[in-house]
N, C-alpha and C positions, 0 to 999 in steps of 0.2 A: 583316271587312266584313259588314254586316247585309243579308241578301237579303230583299226584300219583293216578293211576287207577288200578283196579283189572281186570285181564284177566280171563274170565270164561271158554273159550274153544278155540280150534284151528279150527275155522270155517270160519270167515270172512277174506277177504284179509288184512284188517287193523290189525286183531289179529295175522295173520300169519307173517306179517311184524314185529310187536312188538316182537313176540316170536323169530324170526330169529335174531333180535338185542340182545335179552336177551342171546341167545345161543352164540353169538359172544363175549359178555362181560364175560359169564361164562368161555369160553375156554381161554380167556385172563388171567383170575384170578385163574382158577383151572385146570391148564394143566394136573396135575397128574390124574384127573378123567374127562378128557374132554369128554369122550364118554357118560357120564351121561347127558350131554346137549341134546343128541338126544332123550332122554326119556321124556323130558318136555311136548311135545304135548300129549303123552299118559297119563301122570300123570293127566293132566287137563281133558281129555276126558273120562277116564276110572277109576273113583274112585272105582267102584265095584271090578275091577281087583286087586287093591292094598289094599283095606280095610281101606282107609283113604282118606280124601279130601285134595287136594293140592291147596293152595292159591298162585297165582302168582301176585305180586304187582310190578308195574313198575313206575319209575319216568321218566318224559319226558318233553321236551320243548314244547312250543306252536306250533311248527312245526312238532311235532310227533317224534322227535329224542330221543330215549331212553337213559337215562343217568345212570341208575342203576336199580337193581331189588332186590326183596326179595322173596325167595321161602319158604313157611311155610306149615308144615304138621299138620293137625288136626286129632287127634285120638278120635273118638266119644265115644268109649267104656269106656275111662278113663277121658274124658273131659279135655284133655291136648293137647297143641300145641308144636311143635318143629320147631324152626327156622333152616332150613336145610342149606340154603346158602343165603348170602347177599353180594352184590358187587356193586361197582361203576365203571363206564367206566374209563379206564386208561386215564390219562391226565387231569382228573377233580380233582381239588384241592380246598378245601374250599367250600363255598356256602351252606353247610349244607345238601347235598344230602343224605349222610349216616344217619344222625340224622333223617331226614324226613322219610326215608324208615323204620328205626327201630320203629319210633313212629307210622307209619301206620301199621306195623306188630303187635304191641301191640293192636292197635285199631281193626284190623281184628280178632285177637285172642279173644278179649273181646266180640265182636259181635257174634263170633261162640259159645260163652258160655264156653270158656276155664277157668278152675280153676287156671291154671298156664301156663306159657310159658317157655320152656326149650331151651337151646342152648349149643353148645360145643365150646370150645376155647382152643387152645394149651397153655401149661403151661408157666408161667412167672418166673419159678424157675431156677436160673443160675446153680444150681447143676444138673439139668436135661437137660436144653438147653444150649449147650456150644457155639453155633454159635452166635456171638454178634449181627449181623444184624437180625437174626431170633428172638433172645431174645427181642430186641428192638421192633420189630413188634408185638410180643405177648403181651408185656407190654402195648403198645399203644392200642391194641384191648381191653384188660381187663380194662384199664383206661376208655375207651369209655363207656363200659357197666356199670361200677361202677357209672358213672354220673347218671344212671337211677336206682341206688340202686340194680343193678343186679350183683350178686356175686357167686363165685363157692360154690357148696355144699361140705362140708368137713365131715370127719369122716366115709368115705365109701371106698370101694375098686374099685370105678369106674375108678380111674387112673391107675389100674393095666395094664401094657403093655402086648400086645399079640404078639409083634415081637420086632425088634430092635428100632422101633420108639417110641417116647414118646406118651403116651395115653393122650387124651384131658381131660380137666376139664368139668364137667357138671354144667352149670350155671342155676340159677332159677330166674324168674321174676314173682312176685306175682300179677302183673297187678293191682296194687293199692288196692288189697284186704287186709283187716286187719288181716285175719286169717293166722297164720304161716303154713309152709309146714309140713303136717303130715307125719309120717312114712309110713302109708299105701298108701297115695297118691304118695309119692316119689318112693316107691317100684314098684307100678304099672307102673309109668312112665319109670323107668329104665328097667323093664322087657320088656315093649313094644318097647322102643328104641333099645335095644340090639337085641331083636328078629326080629324086622322089618328090621333093618339095617345091622346087623353083624352076623346073624346066619350061614352064609356061611364061616365065619372066626373063630368062637368060638364054643366050645362044649356047650351043654345044662348045664353041670355041672358048667362051667365058669359063665354063665348067672345067675344061681341060687346062686352061691357063692357071686357075686356082689350084687344081690338083698338082700340076707340075711345079708350082711354087713351093711345095713342101720338099725341101732339099736336105734339111738336117736329119741325121739318123744317129741316135734317137732324136725325136722331135722335142723342141724346147717348150717349157711352160714359163709363163711370166713369173718372176720372183714374187714372193709374198709381199703384199702392199699394205694389208690391214692387220694381219696376224703375224706375230713373231715366228720366225722360221723354226725355232726350236719347240714351239707349242705343238703338242700332239693333236691329231684330229679329234673332234668331239665324239666321234662315233666309230665303232668297229663292227664288222659283219658278224662278230661273235655275239653281239646283241641282236635282239629280234623285235621288229615292229609289226611285220605283216603276219596276220593270222594264218595258221597252217591251212592247207587246202582241204583237209578231210577232218571230220569229227567222228569220234568213236564213243558209243554209248554202251555202258554195261553196268551191272549192279551186283552186289554181293548176295542178294536174296536167293539166287539160284542154288546156292550151296545147301539150303535146307532140304532140297530134293536130291538125296543121295541113296541110291538103291544098292545095298551091300549084298548083291546076289552074284554068284559066280556066272561069268559070261555076259553080265549086263554092261555094255560098253559105253553107254551114255552117262558119263561121270563128270563131276565138277572140275577135274583137272583140265578138261578141254578148254574152258574159258581162260584159265590161268596161263596156259602155254601160248594161246593166241595173243592175249593182251600183252604179255611180256615181250613177245616177238615184235609186235607192232609198235609198242611204245619206244623201242630202240631205234625205229626207223626215222623218227622225227617228222612224220607226215601228218600226225593226228593231234588235234586238240581233243582232250578228254572231257566229256560232258557228264554231269550228274543226271539222275533220272527224275523225271516229272511223273506224278501219279495221275492216272486218268480213271474216269468212272466206268462202271460195268456197261453202260450204254454203248460204248465203243465196241465192246465184245459182242453184244447182242445185235449190233448192226450187221454182223456177219454170221454169228452162230444163233441157233434157235434158243430162245430163253429157257425152254424146258431142259435142254441139254446143259446149259450153263448153270442153272439152278441145281440140277442133279449133281454135277461135278463138285460144286461148292459144298452141298449138303453131305454127300458121301464122304468127302475128305475130312470134314469137321468131325464126323462121327467115328472115323476109324481110329483105333488105338492099337498100341503094341508095336513091336519092331518089324514084324513081317508084313510086307505089302500084300495087297489083294490083287490077284491076276484074274482077268475075265476068263471064265471057263464054261459058261452056259450062254448060248447065243439064241435067244428066243426070236421068233418071227416078230418083226417090228410092227405090232398092232397096239395102239394105245390102251385098248381095253384088256390086253393080256400081258401087260408089263409085270414082271415079278415084283412082289411087295418088298422083299428084302433088298435093301440098297446095295449090298455087296454083290448079291446074285444078279441084280439088275445091271451091273457093269457091262455085261455082254450085249445088252440092249443098245448101248451107246458106243461100243468098241468094235474094231474091225480085226483084231488079232488077239493072241493069247500071251503076248510078251510086253505089253505096255501096262505097268502096274499102277494101282492107286494106293496112296498112303496119306497120312494126315497133312503132309506138306505139299502134295502135288499141285493142289489148286493155288496155293500161295506162290509157288515158284512159277507156275504157268501165268498167273496174273502179272507177276513182276516182269516176265519176258515180254508180255504185251506192252507194259509201260515202257520198256526199253525200245521196242519197235516204234511206238507212237512218239516217243521223245525224239528219236532219230528222224522220223518222218517230219516232225515239226521243224527240225533244223533245216531240212531240205526246203520246206515251205518258206523258211525265213532267208533263203538265198544261199545256203551251203551247197557247193557243187556235188559233194558226195558225203553221205553220212552212213556209218557202219553200225548196225544194231547187232551187238554181240549177244545174241539171245541164247538162253538155255532155260528150260528144255526147248528143243526145236519145235516147229509148228506146221511144216508144209503138208503133212499127211492128215491133219485135222480138217474134216469136212464140216458142212453146215451143222450137222447134228450128230457127228461121231468123232471119236478120237482114236489114235492108234499110231504105230510106228514111232514110239517114244514121244509123240506129239499130243498135246491136249487142246490148246487154242492155236489158231492159225495166225501167228504173229504177222507174217508178211501180208496176208489177205486183209487183216484188220487195218494195217497201215495203208494198204492200197485203197481200201474203202475210204479212209480218212483223207487221203490225197485226192481221190476222185471227186470230192466236193469242190475242188479248185481247178480241175482240168483232167483230161484223159490220162490214163495210166497203162503202161505196158509192164507185164510181169514176165520175167525171164528166169526159169528155174534150171540151174546147172548142177543140181545135186545128182548123184548116181541114180536115185530112185525117182519115180514119176511124182510130180507135184499134183497129186490127185485132189488135194484140198482146194487149191485155187480153182482148178478146173470145175469142181462141183459147185463152188460158191458163185463163180462168175459165168457159168456155162450159157446162160440165157441173156447175157448183157453184151452190149457192143462198146461201152465206154471204157471197159477194162479188157485189154488184150492179154491172153494167157498163152505162153509158149514154154515148152519143156523139152529138154534133151536128157535122155535117161536110158538105162538098161531096158531092153524089151520086156514087157510084162509076161512073156512066155516063161521067163526064168527069174525075173527080178520083182521084188516087192514093189507095189502091193498086189501084183498079179492080175487084178481085175480092171485096171484102167491104165491109160497111157498108150493106147493103140493109135496108129496114124489116122484111122478113119473117124476119130472122135474130134469133130471140128466145130462144135457148138450147136445150139438149138434155138429156134425162134429168132428173136432179135440178135442173139449171139452167134448165129450161124456164120462160120468163116472167121470167127474171132478167137478160136482155140486151135493151137497147132502143137502136135506131138511129133517128136523125132526119136523114136525108139532105136537103139543101136544094139549090135551083136554083143555077145557076152564078153568077148575079149577085144573089144574095139580099142584102137590106138589113136595116135595123133591124126592120121590121115582121115579116118572116118569121122573123128570128132570135129575137125576143122570144116569138113564138108557140111555137117549138120549145123555147126555154129554159123556159117555163112548164110545158110537158109534162114535160120532163126533170126539173125540180125536183119536180114532182108525183110522179114515180117514186121519187125519193130520199125524199121525206117519207113516202110509203106504206111504203117499206122500213124506215124508222126505224133507220138504222145507228148504231153506236157512233162510227165514224170516217168522214170524208169525204176522198177523195183526188181532187184536181182536176188534170187534165193540161191545161196552159195552152199555147196556141200563139198568138202575136200575128200569125200569118199570116191571121187572120180580118179584119185591118184593111185598109182600102183602100190599094192600092199595093204590097202584098207581091208579090215576084216569083214565088211559088209558089201564091198564092191569088187568088180573084176576088170575094170578098165585099166589100161596101162599108161596113164598120163604121168608125166614127171613135172618138176617145178618149172622147167623152161616152158613147157606147154601151158601150164597154168598162168604164167606171166603173159603169154601171147593171148590167152583168153581175156585177161584183164585189159590188155592194150586194145583188143578188138571192141570190147564193150565200151571202154572209155572213149574210144574214137567217135562214138555216137554223140558225144558232147551234150548229154542230157542231165538235168538235175537227177541225181541217182541215190536211191536208198538200197544199201546192201544188207541183207538179213541172213544171219548165220543159221544154217540148217545142220546137215550131217557132217560126217568125217570123224573117224574114231581111232585113227593112228596118231598118237601124240607127235611123232616125228613128222608125219605129213601135215599136221595142223601147223606146226612151226614153219615148215618149208613152204607150204601152200599159201598160208595167209600172207607171208612176206612177199612171195612171188606175185600173187594176185594183185596186191595193192601197189607194188612197184609197177606192174603193168597198167593199172588204172591211172597212175601218176604220169606215165609217159606222154599221153596226148595233151596234158596240161602244160608241158614244157615247149615253148616255141623252139622249133628245130628246123634245120635245113631239110630234113626229110619231109616235114609238113608243108614247107612252102618254097622249096627250091624250084627255080625255073619258072616262077609265076610272073605274070605281067606286072610292071611297075605302075601304080595307080594314083599316087598322091601328086596332084598338080593344081592345087588351089590354095596357095598361101602367099601373102605379101611378104616382102623382105624383112620388115621390122615389127611384125605383129605377133612375135613368138616369145614374149616375155615369160619367164618362169619364176 
């Protein structure tokens, strides 16, 4: 199976390695314009500079060896895409890599909202190309595209040479749309391509002459030359080549932790409704869970606390859970000997129970978070850890608020070994766990938007003046909101929180998500709706950072369905090249020869 992934930026080591392999393949195949390979990182990272979005799609083996690439430009103002370069590593023959890359290119263009995909190919006319080997290669390439019903546009002056070399054909792919190519659409595409790519080589009057030469409406394509007209295209957009942009990780082990107590709202159904809603969206690849050792937990939590939680859960029997009810002063020499009584030594409330399965479920939630974090580390733009039980109230040595281990903090610690991390908590309740764990560190920024601790759990932390300590001074930010805060107040706080993240400029972003910020949640009092949750996703996604999303609270099943769908729709919006993202930007591509653009 050929794996094709999109590279979003030149940030992570794995992305840099993939891009370096792409540059190697580029120079092998396009030696005449080899210096263009140096610009690929800039094309990915600076779409504003160029006025279009660059999609870099790579095919690779399971070991991360890049076998080919496709570089496609999307012009949002005309809703059209251009396949700029496509190549397979030399020495690879057969196997369908080229076909898979082109099919992924079509898929990317369709997802971007393109009305059509254009590409250039050198002519297959023996009166123009006299070298037999070159002519054979050109014919092979045009035969390849004709299999997809992609053919040259005819009846225009696009093939007018501008030097001694033959000018390329302009090919058109309608991306399975029924509508023919209109004259106005074709003119806009030709003007954009010539202006963006060749204005350093041709005069404005040449561009206008070629544009005005498009007179047919609809525009004509060359009749099939290599493939029988009645032969259906080899590929349909109903098939899928390109990996989905997001990964979702969850596991069934959470179900063993089911507290059958009246009023206990943290129930297994929460995971089911979220997963069902998100699978229907088509945005997520679903990943299995990898198991990690206890050392990842003790990198964040005190070993004494971890060992206690494991021991007490294994010793508990019976159907009724144990709730902490005695809270001794936390002095090691005065800990109660009875493990059940000792629960209050490690807990911050009276409503987070222990039972035989609590440790197993909590450990499985950690595995979910770490598996998702590893996906981000391997180049996934966004991975969603659908954790249960939640974790953001678990501090270094205490549990509470339905939380046992701090899934997000453990994942952030894992990622911090590879670069700086920003943690943004948008649950209704303060993320006291991450604040406690990272309060004296400057490599992990912690930011939380939540109900004011004067009225909201956990009551003892989350005040605005808690800004870090020692090396961590200035790296913790709290934005406590009024009890009935609505969209206006939340947007103001979110803008400030995202400003903290931008200023910190992290390598990774960890988002603790709680849908208890939505109106009607039994544990929250904010008045946010699905539309606002989508806007939150859009704003966070616009940071364009490798992102891990960790599920925390939210206890209305209706809100979980609506909120999860809205949030990830919002996250997906910035990934789509759009006129809103690039309209009115300067035209920047001015360094390409006329015939060095083979695909």
